[in-house]
C-alpha positions as CSV (number, residue, x, y, z in Angstrom):
1,M,12.0,9.5,19.3
2,L,12.9,6.1,20.7
3,T,16.0,5.8,18.5
4,P,17.3,8.1,15.8
5,S,14.8,6.5,13.3
6,I,11.9,5.2,15.4
7,R,9.2,7.5,16.6
8,E,6.6,6.5,19.2
9,M,3.1,8.0,18.8
10,E,-0.1,7.9,20.7
11,F,-3.5,8.5,19.0
12,V,-6.9,9.3,20.4
13,R,-10.3,9.7,18.7
14,S,-10.8,13.2,17.5
15,D,-14.3,13.2,18.9
16,G,-13.1,12.1,22.3
17,G,-14.8,8.7,22.1
18,T,-13.5,5.3,23.0
19,L,-11.6,3.0,20.6
20,A,-12.3,-0.5,19.4
21,S,-10.8,-3.4,21.3
22,Y,-8.3,-5.8,19.7
23,T,-6.2,-8.9,20.3
24,P,-2.4,-9.3,20.6
25,G,-0.6,-9.0,17.3
26,A,-3.2,-6.6,15.8
27,H,-2.5,-3.6,13.6
28,V,-4.3,-0.5,12.5
29,K,-4.5,0.5,8.9
30,F,-4.0,4.3,8.2
31,A,-5.2,6.1,5.1
32,L,-2.2,8.3,4.3
33,P,-1.5,10.5,1.3
34,A,0.9,7.8,0.0
35,G,-1.7,5.1,0.4
36,E,-2.7,2.7,3.1
37,R,-0.1,1.7,5.7
38,S,-0.5,-0.6,8.7
39,Y,1.2,-0.3,12.0
40,S,1.1,-2.7,15.0
41,L,-0.4,-1.8,18.3
42,I,1.8,-1.9,21.3
43,D,0.8,-2.8,24.9
44,F,3.0,-3.4,27.9
45,E,-0.2,-3.8,29.9
46,P,-2.9,-6.3,29.0
47,V,-5.8,-5.0,26.9
48,S,-9.2,-5.9,28.4
49,T,-12.3,-6.2,26.2
50,D,-14.3,-5.1,29.3
51,S,-12.6,-1.7,29.7
52,A,-12.8,1.4,27.6
53,I,-9.8,2.0,25.4
54,T,-9.0,5.6,25.0
55,S,-5.7,5.6,23.0
56,Y,-3.6,3.5,20.7
57,R,0.2,3.3,20.9
58,F,2.5,2.8,17.9
59,A,6.2,3.0,17.0
60,V,7.1,3.8,13.4
61,Q,10.5,3.4,11.8
62,L,11.4,6.0,9.2
63,E,12.5,4.0,6.2
64,A,15.5,5.3,4.3
65,Q,13.7,4.8,1.0
66,S,10.2,5.8,2.3
67,T,7.5,6.1,-0.3
68,G,5.7,8.5,1.9
69,G,4.1,6.4,4.6
70,S,6.7,6.4,7.4
71,R,7.8,9.9,6.5
72,H,4.2,11.2,6.8
73,M,3.9,9.6,10.2
74,H,7.2,11.1,11.4
75,E,6.1,14.5,10.3
76,L,2.7,14.5,12.2
77,A,2.5,17.1,15.0
78,P,0.3,16.9,18.1
79,G,-3.3,17.8,17.1
80,D,-3.0,16.5,13.5
81,E,-5.8,14.2,12.4
82,V,-5.5,11.0,10.3
83,L,-8.1,8.5,9.1
84,A,-7.8,5.0,10.3
85,L,-9.7,1.8,10.2
86,P,-10.6,-0.4,13.2
87,P,-7.9,-2.8,14.2
88,G,-7.4,-6.0,12.3
89,N,-5.2,-9.0,13.1
90,D,-3.4,-11.2,10.5
91,F,-0.9,-12.3,13.2
92,P,-2.9,-13.7,16.1
93,L,-1.6,-15.7,19.1
94,V,-2.8,-19.3,19.4
95,A,-4.5,-19.5,22.8
96,A,-2.9,-21.5,25.7
97,K,0.1,-22.8,23.7
98,P,3.7,-22.1,24.6
99,A,5.4,-19.6,22.3
100,L,8.8,-18.7,20.9
101,L,8.8,-15.1,19.9
102,I,11.5,-13.9,17.5
103,A,11.6,-10.1,16.6
104,G,14.0,-8.4,14.3
105,G,14.3,-4.6,14.3
106,I,11.0,-2.7,14.2
107,G,9.3,-6.2,14.1
108,I,9.4,-5.9,17.9
109,T,6.2,-4.0,18.0
110,P,3.5,-6.7,17.7
111,M,5.7,-9.0,19.8
112,I,5.4,-6.7,22.8
113,S,1.6,-7.2,23.0
114,M,2.0,-10.9,22.5
115,A,4.5,-11.2,25.3
116,T,2.3,-9.1,27.5
117,A,-0.7,-11.4,26.9
118,L,1.4,-14.5,27.5
119,R,2.8,-13.2,30.7
120,Q,-0.7,-12.2,31.9
121,S,-2.2,-15.7,31.1
122,G,0.7,-17.6,32.7
123,T,1.5,-19.3,29.3
124,G,5.2,-20.2,28.9
125,F,7.1,-18.2,26.3
126,R,10.7,-17.4,25.1
127,F,11.3,-14.0,23.7
128,H,14.3,-13.2,21.4
129,Y,14.9,-9.7,20.0
130,T,17.7,-8.9,17.5
131,G,19.1,-5.8,15.9
132,R,22.1,-4.6,14.0
133,T,23.3,-2.8,17.1
134,G,21.9,-2.1,20.6
135,A,21.5,1.6,19.7
136,V,18.9,1.0,17.0
137,M,16.7,-1.4,19.1
138,A,13.6,0.3,20.5
139,Y,12.2,-0.4,24.0
140,R,15.2,-2.3,25.3
141,D,15.0,-1.0,28.9
142,E,11.2,-1.4,29.0
143,L,11.4,-4.9,27.6
144,E,14.1,-6.1,30.1
145,K,12.0,-4.6,33.0
146,A,8.8,-6.2,31.8
147,F,9.9,-9.6,30.7
148,G,13.1,-10.3,32.7
149,D,14.5,-13.8,32.1
150,H,12.0,-14.5,29.3
151,L,13.9,-12.0,27.1
152,A,17.2,-12.5,25.3
153,L,18.8,-9.7,23.3
154,H,21.0,-10.3,20.2
155,F,23.3,-7.9,18.4
156,D,24.6,-8.4,14.9
157,D,27.8,-6.4,15.8
158,Q,28.6,-8.7,18.7
159,P,29.1,-12.2,17.2
160,E,29.0,-13.9,20.6
161,K,25.4,-12.5,21.1
162,A,24.1,-12.8,17.5
163,L,20.9,-14.7,16.9
164,N,21.6,-18.4,16.3
165,I,18.6,-19.6,14.3
166,G,19.9,-23.1,13.9
167,S,20.2,-23.9,17.6
168,M,16.9,-22.1,18.3
169,S,15.1,-24.3,15.8
170,A,16.5,-27.4,17.4
171,S,15.1,-26.4,20.8
172,V,11.5,-26.0,19.8
173,S,9.2,-28.3,21.9
174,A,6.4,-30.4,20.4
175,E,3.7,-28.0,21.6
176,E,5.5,-24.7,21.1
177,H,4.4,-22.2,18.4
178,V,6.9,-20.0,16.7
179,Y,6.1,-16.3,15.9
180,V,8.6,-14.2,13.9
181,C,8.4,-10.6,12.7
182,G,11.0,-8.6,11.0
183,P,12.9,-8.3,7.7
184,K,12.2,-10.8,4.9
185,G,15.6,-12.4,5.1
186,M,15.2,-13.2,8.7
187,I,11.7,-14.6,8.3
188,D,12.9,-16.8,5.4
189,A,15.8,-18.1,7.4
190,V,13.7,-18.9,10.5
191,K,11.0,-20.6,8.3
192,S,13.6,-22.7,6.5
193,A,15.3,-23.7,9.8
194,M,12.1,-24.5,11.6
195,E,10.8,-26.6,8.7
196,A,14.2,-28.5,8.5
197,A,13.9,-29.1,12.3
198,G,10.5,-30.7,11.8
199,V,8.3,-27.9,13.1
200,S,5.0,-28.2,11.3
201,A,3.9,-25.3,9.2
202,D,0.8,-24.7,11.3
203,R,3.1,-23.8,14.2
204,I,5.1,-21.2,12.4
205,H,3.5,-17.7,12.3
206,F,5.1,-14.6,10.7
207,E,4.5,-11.0,9.8
208,L,6.6,-9.0,7.4
209,F,7.0,-5.3,8.2
210,T,7.8,-3.9,4.7
211,S,6.8,-4.6,1.2
212,A,9.1,-6.5,-1.1
213,A,11.6,-3.9,-2.4
214,E,12.1,-3.3,-6.1
215,Q,15.2,-5.2,-7.1
216,A,17.9,-4.1,-9.5
217,G,17.3,-5.7,-12.9
218,D,13.5,-5.8,-12.6
219,T,11.9,-5.7,-16.0
220,A,8.4,-5.4,-17.4
221,F,6.3,-8.6,-17.9
222,E,2.7,-9.4,-19.0
223,V,-0.1,-10.8,-17.0
224,E,-3.1,-12.4,-18.8
225,V,-6.3,-12.7,-16.9
226,H,-7.5,-16.2,-17.8
227,A,-11.2,-15.5,-17.4
228,T,-11.4,-12.6,-19.8
229,G,-8.2,-12.9,-21.9
230,E,-7.2,-9.3,-20.9
231,V,-3.5,-8.7,-20.9
232,F,-1.7,-6.1,-18.7
233,E,1.9,-5.0,-18.7
234,I,3.5,-4.8,-15.3
235,P,6.3,-2.3,-15.3
236,P,9.2,-2.1,-12.8
237,G,8.0,-0.4,-9.6
238,K,4.4,-1.5,-10.0
239,T,2.9,-4.7,-8.6
240,I,0.4,-7.0,-10.3
241,I,-2.3,-5.8,-8.0
242,D,-1.5,-2.1,-8.7
243,V,-1.9,-2.6,-12.5
244,L,-4.8,-5.0,-12.5
245,E,-6.9,-2.9,-10.1
246,A,-6.2,0.2,-12.1
247,G,-7.5,-1.7,-15.1
248,G,-10.7,-2.5,-13.4
249,V,-10.0,-6.1,-12.2
250,D,-11.6,-6.9,-8.9
251,L,-9.1,-8.5,-6.6
252,I,-9.1,-9.8,-3.0
253,H,-6.0,-8.8,-0.9
254,D,-5.0,-7.3,2.4
255,C,-1.5,-6.8,3.6
256,L,0.3,-5.9,0.3
257,R,3.5,-7.2,1.9
258,G,3.5,-10.8,1.0
259,D,2.8,-12.3,4.4
260,C,-1.0,-12.7,4.9
261,G,-1.7,-15.1,2.0
262,I,-5.0,-13.7,1.0
263,C,-4.1,-12.8,-2.5
264,K,-2.7,-16.3,-3.4
265,T,-3.4,-17.0,-7.0
266,D,-3.1,-20.1,-9.2
267,V,-0.6,-19.8,-12.0
268,I,-1.8,-21.5,-15.3
269,E,1.2,-20.6,-17.4
270,G,4.6,-18.9,-16.8
271,L,7.3,-18.8,-14.2
272,P,6.7,-16.7,-11.0
273,D,9.5,-14.8,-9.3
274,H,8.5,-15.4,-5.7
275,R,9.1,-12.5,-3.2
276,D,6.7,-13.4,-0.4
277,V,7.2,-15.1,2.9
278,V,4.0,-17.1,2.9
279,L,4.6,-20.0,0.5
280,S,6.8,-23.0,1.4
281,D,10.0,-23.7,-0.4
282,A,8.2,-26.6,-2.1
283,E,5.3,-24.4,-3.3
284,K,7.8,-21.9,-4.7
285,A,9.7,-24.6,-6.5
286,E,6.5,-26.0,-8.0
287,G,5.5,-22.6,-9.3
288,K,1.7,-23.3,-9.4
289,V,0.7,-20.6,-7.0
290,M,1.9,-17.1,-6.2
291,Q,1.3,-14.0,-4.1
292,I,0.4,-11.3,-6.6
293,C,0.9,-8.4,-4.1
294,V,4.7,-8.7,-4.2
295,S,5.8,-11.4,-6.6
296,R,6.8,-10.8,-10.2
297,A,7.7,-13.1,-13.2
298,K,10.8,-14.7,-14.5
299,S,8.9,-15.4,-17.8
300,A,7.7,-12.9,-20.3
301,R,4.1,-13.6,-19.5
302,L,2.1,-15.1,-16.7
303,V,-1.4,-16.5,-17.2
304,L,-3.3,-16.3,-13.9
305,D,-6.5,-18.0,-12.8
306,L,-8.4,-14.7,-12.3
């Protein structure tokens, strides 16, 4: 246990073989009883594609309202086996470009490997890590030892050390890329501030660590599949993808958190209730596209170009 709610785990192949290589920011998708869950790989030493990888390192936060994923990971004992896919990466580093890394809470995990790679390559970077209090922030000592003056720690309970997104956005250089991982509210705030400061969208990269939570007042709505005319009811607690796939509709998606953009779908009729971190404020206001993995509807029915 790194903190009262964050557990570090190391996995090896059950047959003793080597594991697939990966790039900074990568994750591994686990097939758990509650469904697929993805966790970022952690490296304080550079990963070489030329050397054999014998273990993967993760840190998993037990969510207060866990639907079974983080709880299952916290209940694993040494020797237990789980099924996992090879690493994937929806949050890659742009090579040879200076970086501003912003991590909130458990969103620190992919940033560690990114900072490690940037340090190894000699690429300039700034690293900001924020949490509610110092006690809930994993890896503080290791991070300070590994990254020294590159790292700044921020604590919500210490106003003088709280993360100042406004001043940070104003300091981004013309070549610098921004990477942010953490809660949705923080990602939205960073994106809005960076866009307002003139940082182009192609230099703002993000990863959300949890799915969009069910909100009080969520009600059922209908989705019409334009190609077939089929109509599905989406109840509270279920996503559009959940219901349509159960009904035999073939969909393309990946993260199921609203941050990879793969499931972006055109809206023919209706008003989306956007809950992703992918679309820009302008796209959300226009209402012509939506991320069907997390977003819902403000109208009684959506007609989607599926």
